[in-house]
N, C-alpha and C positions, 0 to 999 in steps of 0.2 A: 200323791202330792205332785209328782212330776207332770201329771196331765193338766194341772192348773198353772204350774210355773212356766212351761214353754209358751202357751198362748199369751201369758202375761208379758213375757219378754218380747214376743213379737209385737204386741200392742205398744209397748214402751218404745221399741225401735222405730216403728212406723210413726209414732207421735213425734219423736225427736226429729225424724227426717222431715215430717210435715212442717214443724216449726222452723227448721233450717231453711226450707224452700220459701216459707212465708217471709222469714227475715230477709232473704236474698231479694225477693220481689219488692219488699218495702224499701229497701235501699235503692233499687232501680227506680221506683216511683219517685223517691226523693231526688235522684239525679236528673230525671226527666223534668220534674217540676222546676229545678234550678235552671236547667237549660232553657226552659220556656220563659222564665222570668228574665233571663239575660236578653233574650230576643225581644220580649215585650217592652222592656225598659230601654232599649237602644234608641237614642234620640235621632231617629232617622228624619222625622219631620223637621226638627230643628236644623239638621244638616241641609235639607233641601231648600230651606229658606235662604241659604247663601246664594242660590242661583238668582234670586230676585234683584241682586245688584247688577245683573247682566240685562241685556235687552231681551225682555220676555216675549219674543216673537219667533216665528219660524221654528227652526230645529230646537232651540232652547225651550220654547213653550211646549213643543210636542214631547220632548224628553221629560220635562217636569211633570206633565200630566200623566205620562206613563208610569213614572216612579210613584207618584201619589196614589194612583189607582192600585198599583201592585201592593204598596205597603198598607193601604187601607184594607185591602182584601186579607192581608196577613193578620192585621190587628183585629178587624171586626169579624172575620169568618174563621180563619184557621186557628188562632189562639183559643177562642171559645170552644172550638171543636176539640182541641187538645185537652182543655179543662174537663170536658164531658168524658173523653176517653180515659183520662186519669181516674175519674170517679168510677168508671166501669172496672178499671184494673183493680182498684181497692176492693170493690165488691167481689170480684173473682177471687182475690186473695183471701178475703174473709171466709169465702165458701170453699176454700182449698181447691178452686178450679185453676190449677197452676198452668195448664196447657193453654187455656183461653187467655189467661193473664199474659203469658209470654207472647202470644200472637198480637194482642192489643198493644203491648209495649213496642213491638217491632213497628206496628202501624204508626204509633205516636212518633217514634224515632224518624221514620221516613218523612212525616209532615214537618218536624222540626228541622231536619236536614235541608229540605227544600226551602223552608223559610229563611234559613241561614244563608243558603246559596243565593237567593234573590236579594237578601240584604247586602251581601258582599258585592253583587253585580251593580246594585244601585249606587253604593258608595264609590265603587271603582269608576263608573261612568260619570258620577258627580265630580269626583276629583279630576278626572280627565278633562271634563268640560271647563271647570274653573281654571285648571292649569293651562289649558289651551288658550284661554282668553289672555292670561298673563304672559305666557310665552309669545303668543302672537303679537301682542303690543310691544314687548321688548325687542323681539327679533325683527319686527317690521321696521322699527326705528333704525336699527343697524343696517338693514337692507337699503332703506331710503338714503341713509348717509353714504353708504357705499355707492349707490346709484348716482348720487350727486357728485361724489368725488370722481367717478368714471367720466361724467360729462365734462368736468373741469379739465381732466387730463386730456381728453380728446380735443377740446377747444384750444388748450394751451400748447399742444405739441402736434398739431395737424401735420406738419412737415415730416414728423417721425413715422407717421402711419402711411404716408404715400397714398396709393390707390385704395387702401383698406379703410380710409376715413368714412366714406359713404356707407359701406356695409356695417361699420362699427356704430354709426349713428342710428341706422335702422335697428340694429340689435339693441341699442340703448332705448330707443323709442318703444320697442316691443314690450317693455316692462309696464308702460302706462296703463294699457287695458287691464292688465292683471291687478295693478293697484286699485283701479276702479272696481273691479270684480270683488276684490277683498273688502273694500269699504262697504259695498252693497251687502255682502254676506254678514259682516259684523252688524250692520244696521238692522238686518233681519234676524239676528240672533243665531245665525248658522256658524257657530264658532269652530266646530269640528271640520266643516268643509273649508272654512277659512284657513284652518291649520294646514291643510293640504297645499293651498296656494302659497303659504309662507315657506313651507319646505321646498316647494318647486322654485320659488323665487330666490331662496338662499343658494340653492345649487346653481341656478342660472347666474346669479350675481357673482359667485365665486369664479365661474367660468369666464364671465365678462372681464373681471379684474385680472384673471390670468392672461387672457388674450391681450388686453391693453398693455400688460407688463411685458409680454413676450414678443409682440409684433415688431417693435423697433429693433430689438437685437437680431431677430430673424431676418428682417429686411436688410439690415446691415450685412449680415452674412451672405444673403442671396445677391445683393446689389454691389457689394464692395469687397468683402474679405475673400470669399471663394473665387470670384473672377480675378482678383489680384493674385491669388495663389496660382491660378491657372496660367495667367500671363507670365508670372515669374518662372513657372515650370517650362513654358514654351521657350522663353529666352534662354533658360539654362540648357535646354536640349539643343538649341541652335549653337550655343557656345561649345558644348561638348562635341557636337558633330564637326565643328570647325577644328577641334583638337583631335580629330580622327577617332572618336568614339563611334562604335556601331551600336545603334539603339533600335534598329528596325524590328528586332524580335519582340520588343516590348509593346509595340502598337499603341504608343501613348497618344499620338495626335488624334486618332479616331476616338479614343476614350475621352479626351478633353472635349471634343466636339459633342459627344454624347452628354457629358455633364453640363455643358453650357445650354444644350437644348432642354435638359431636365430642370435647370435653374429657371427658365421661362415658365415651365409648367408649375414649378413650386411657387413662384410668385403669384400665379393665378390662384393656386390653392390657398395662399395666404389671404388674397382678396376675399375668398370664400370663407375665411376665418377657420380654416382647418389647421389650427396651430399645433395640435399634438402630432398629427401626421407629418407636417412639415418639419417640426423640431426633430423628430426621429430620423428623417431622411437627411437633414443637415448634418446630424452627428455621423451618420454613415458616410456622407460625402467627405467629411473631414478625415475619417479613417482611410478612405480611398486615396485622398491627396497625400496623407502621411505615408501610405504605402508607395506612392510614386516617388516621393523623396527618398524613401528607403532603397528602392531598386536603383535609383541614380547614384546614391551614395555607395551602394554595393559595387556598381561599375567602376567608380573612382577608386574604391579600395582594392578591387581586383586588378586594376591597371597598376597601382603601386606595387602590389604583390608580384605581378608578372615582371615588371621592370626591375624590382629588387632581387628576384630569385633567378631570373633567366640566365644570367651570366654564370651563376654558381652551378646551375644544372648543366650547362654546356661544358663547364670545366670538369665536372664529375664525369660526364660522358667521355670526354677526351682522355681523362686520366684512366678510366676503365678500359678504353681501347688499348692504351699502352700496357696496362697491367695484365690484361688477358693475353695479349700477344706475348708478353714476357713469360707468362705462366705456361703457355703452349710450348715455348722453346725449353723452358725449365723441365717440363714433363718429359719431353723427348730425351733430355740429358739424364734425368733421374731414372728413366726406364732402362737405361744401360746398366744401372747398378741394382735397381729394385724392381720387383715385379708388382705392377698395379693391376687390379681387376678391371675388366673392360668398362664397367659403369663408371668407376672412379677416374679412369684415364680419359673418359669423354667429357668430364666436367668442364674444362676450359673451352672445348669446342662448342658444347651446348650453350655456354655463357656467351660466346661470340655470336651464335645464331640469335639469341635473345637481344643482344646489343644491336645487331643489324636490323632487327624488327623495330627496335626503339629508334634507330636512326631514321627510318622511314616516317615514323610518327613525328619526329622532330622536324623533318623537312616539311611535312604538311603543316605543322604548327607555325613554322617560320613563314610559310606562304600565307596562311590565314592572318598572321599578325601584320605582315607587310602590306597585304592588299586591303586590310581593314574591313573584312567581310564577316567577322565574328565578334560577338560580344566578349568583353574582357572577363566577365564572369565565367563564360564557357572556356576561355583560354586558361583561366586560373585552374579550373577543374582538371583540364587536360594536363597542364604543367604539374599539378600535384600528383596525378597518376604516374606521369613519366618519372618524376623525382622519386616516388615511392618504389617503382620498379628498379631504378638505378641503385637505390639504397639496398634493396634486396640482393641485386647482383653483386654489389660491393661486399656485402656481408658474406655471400657464398664464396667469393674469390678469396677473401681474407681467411676464411676457415680452411679452404682447400690449400692455400699457400702454406698456412701453418702446419697442415697435415704433411705436406711434402717436406717442409723443413725439419719436422720432427722425426722423419724416417731415420736419419743418421743418429739422432739422439736416442731413439728407441733401440737401434742396433747396438749402440754402445752400452745402454742399460742392460740389454740381454746378455751381452758378453760379460759384464760385471757380475750379473746374477749367476751366469754359468760358472764363472771362476769361484764364486762363493759356494755354490752347490758342490762343486768338485772338492773343494777344501773341506766342506762339512761332511761329505761322504767318506773322504780319506780319514778324517779324524775319528769318525764312528768306527771304521774298520780297524784303525790303529788301536783304539781303546779296547775293542773286542780281543785283539791278539795280545795286547799287553795285560789284560786282566788275568788274574790267577784262576782260570776255569779249565776244566778238563778238555773242553772243545767247543766248537760253534755248531749249533744244530743245523741240519740240512735246510730247513725252511728259512732260517736266517741267511744262509749262504745264497739261497735262491733270490731272496729279496734284495740282497746287496748287489747281485749280478743284474737284477732287473733295473735297479737304480742306476747302475753304471751304464747300462744300455740306453736308458732315457737320456743321460748326459751325452752319450755318444751321438744320439739322434739330433740333439740340439747343435752339437759341434758340426755335424755333417750338413744340417740345414743352413748353417751360417757360411758354408763354403759354396753354396749355389750362386750362380751368376746368370741372370739377375736374382737378387735376393727377394724371397717371398716372405715379407715380414709377418703377414698374417699366419703363415704356417709356422714360422719361427716362434712367434708368441704363443701359439697353442702348444708347441713342444716344450717351451720353457715352463709354461704353467703346469703341464703334466709332470715334468721332471721335478719341479718344486714340491708337488704333492707327494710323489713317490719317495724322494730323498728325505723330506721331513718325517714321513711315516716310518721309514726304516731306521732313521737315527733315533727316533723316539723308542722304537722297539728294542734297539741295541742297548740303549740306556736302561730300559726296564729290565732287560735280560741280565745285565751286570748287577743291578740292584737286587734282583731275585736270587742270583748266585750267592751274593754276600749274605742275604737273609737266610738262605738254606744253611749255609755254613754256620752261621751264628745260632740258628735253632738247634742244629745237631750238637754243637758244642754245649748249649744250654741243657739239652736233653740227656747228655752223658751222665749227669748226676743221678738220673733215675734208672739207668740201665741195670744196676745190680739189684735194686729193690723191686723193680717192676719189669719182669720178663717180657710182658706184652709191649712195653715201651721200647725195649731193646729190639724186639722183633720188627716193629714198625720203623725204627730208625735204620735198621739194616736194609729194609726195603727202600727207604728214602735214599740211602747211600748208593744202592744199586742203580736207582733211577738217575741219580746225580751223575754217576760215572758214565751212563748211557746218553748224556746230554739232554735228558728229559727233565729240565729244571722246574717247570711248572708242576709236574707230577711229584717231583721230589719235595717241592715246597708244600704241597698239599699234604703229603704223607707225614712229613716231619712236624708240621703245624698240628695235625690231628693227634699225633703221638704225645706231644707236650701238653696240648690243651686238655687231653683226657685226664692227666694226673694233676695238672695245675691250670685250672680255668683262668683266663686273663693273662696267661704267660706271653701270648703272641704280642699283645699290646705293650707289655713291658719290654720285650726284646726289641720291638720296632723303635721304641723311645730311646733305648740304650744305643741302638745302631745310629739313630738320627743324631744324638748328641755327639757320638764319636765322629760322625761325618762332619 
């Protein structure tokens, strides 16, 4: 049975596949048929008749004939060919020749795509042609109105255009041949070529309107405003020079001459209707003129600065001369009591050298000012630099003077600190001897002696003449560290002794019942009597903690409350 079922299944599968392919091709035939009908029924000829409202000559007639020929070929040749090919596809599908059907379908699609492309090209050119005629008519009316308005402006304001009147009239007249050319093209149906002339005339008309609008203001700038500004600057320079301003470094006169020469050239460019270029350069000339005013105003401002600050700078200079000389004398006096290092002692002498160098600069400054051979802007810069250096010197002198004055204060502070350290050390020694302890450990005695020695060194350094405060301050700093350390250790020692005694007292309750506690406490007592208090503390604490964990914390709290 299976030998019959398997072939039957294969036949059924192939049959299903064949019918599926057939159905697919039938759907494709229907789609191609629909696309063909859409192209076939497109009213292209009706659209082309719109052109007949134009002058059917020249370019228009040529384009119309080309469109009609192209679409006639589509309708009479290509569409019937598509019908024939569609019939062939149906035949291939009925015979299950699917490969040939697919190839024919592709060929049909290529023909239809080309037909659609040509259809769109015709409609696009058609719309462009008709649109060009309407745009040309509307825009040309605007151009002619603009052209007429330009003529009226030139005639009504000839005086405003000066020597540019004649080239403006020639530019205006250059439109007329183009108008005639446009009319001829329209009459011959060459609307697209006419469109190019309209676009060109529109641009040219805008330029002419711009030129007519700009020339009067530019002529005013070149003939009146800029020359007036230059005259004003020349007068201002003469007045400033009469008031002893030095302006030679600015080289303004030659720059004015250069600008005046350039104005002549720009007026000629304006006659040649180079409005854009002239406008840009006029703007640049205004910027230059503004810069001239700026530098002159800067000279005036600098003069005010110099005149306002000069006396103050001289006063500061003279004040520093006296201050530095006083400081030199004071240093000589102070060095009899205090030792200054070589660099510090030379501070006032070095300041005097700097001041002498500034004195020479001030002499040169006065000469330049009196002889009027320097610009005030340069004098201002020099005066600012001198003032800054004087301020620096004044600051250095103030800091040095304060340092000298503070030497006596520092000495008194050291003596006060020394007295306090001596009292602090004596109190620590007294507390140790008054405390109820078996004795003072050797290391503590050594540290007390070292602290006492450091205090002695401070006292001895204070007896030197002249006094070296740097050395004294280093000694007092070291003495402070040593004394603070030994006093803290003395305090800790007394506290530890009290704690050992309290632990032993607390541990006595366990001596009878715990022989090992008794033995450890005996060892702690021996260490205690040998002044080995830290070892005694460790041994006693271990003995009590072994039988009563946490006892040390309790004992410390009891001792703290008692204290």
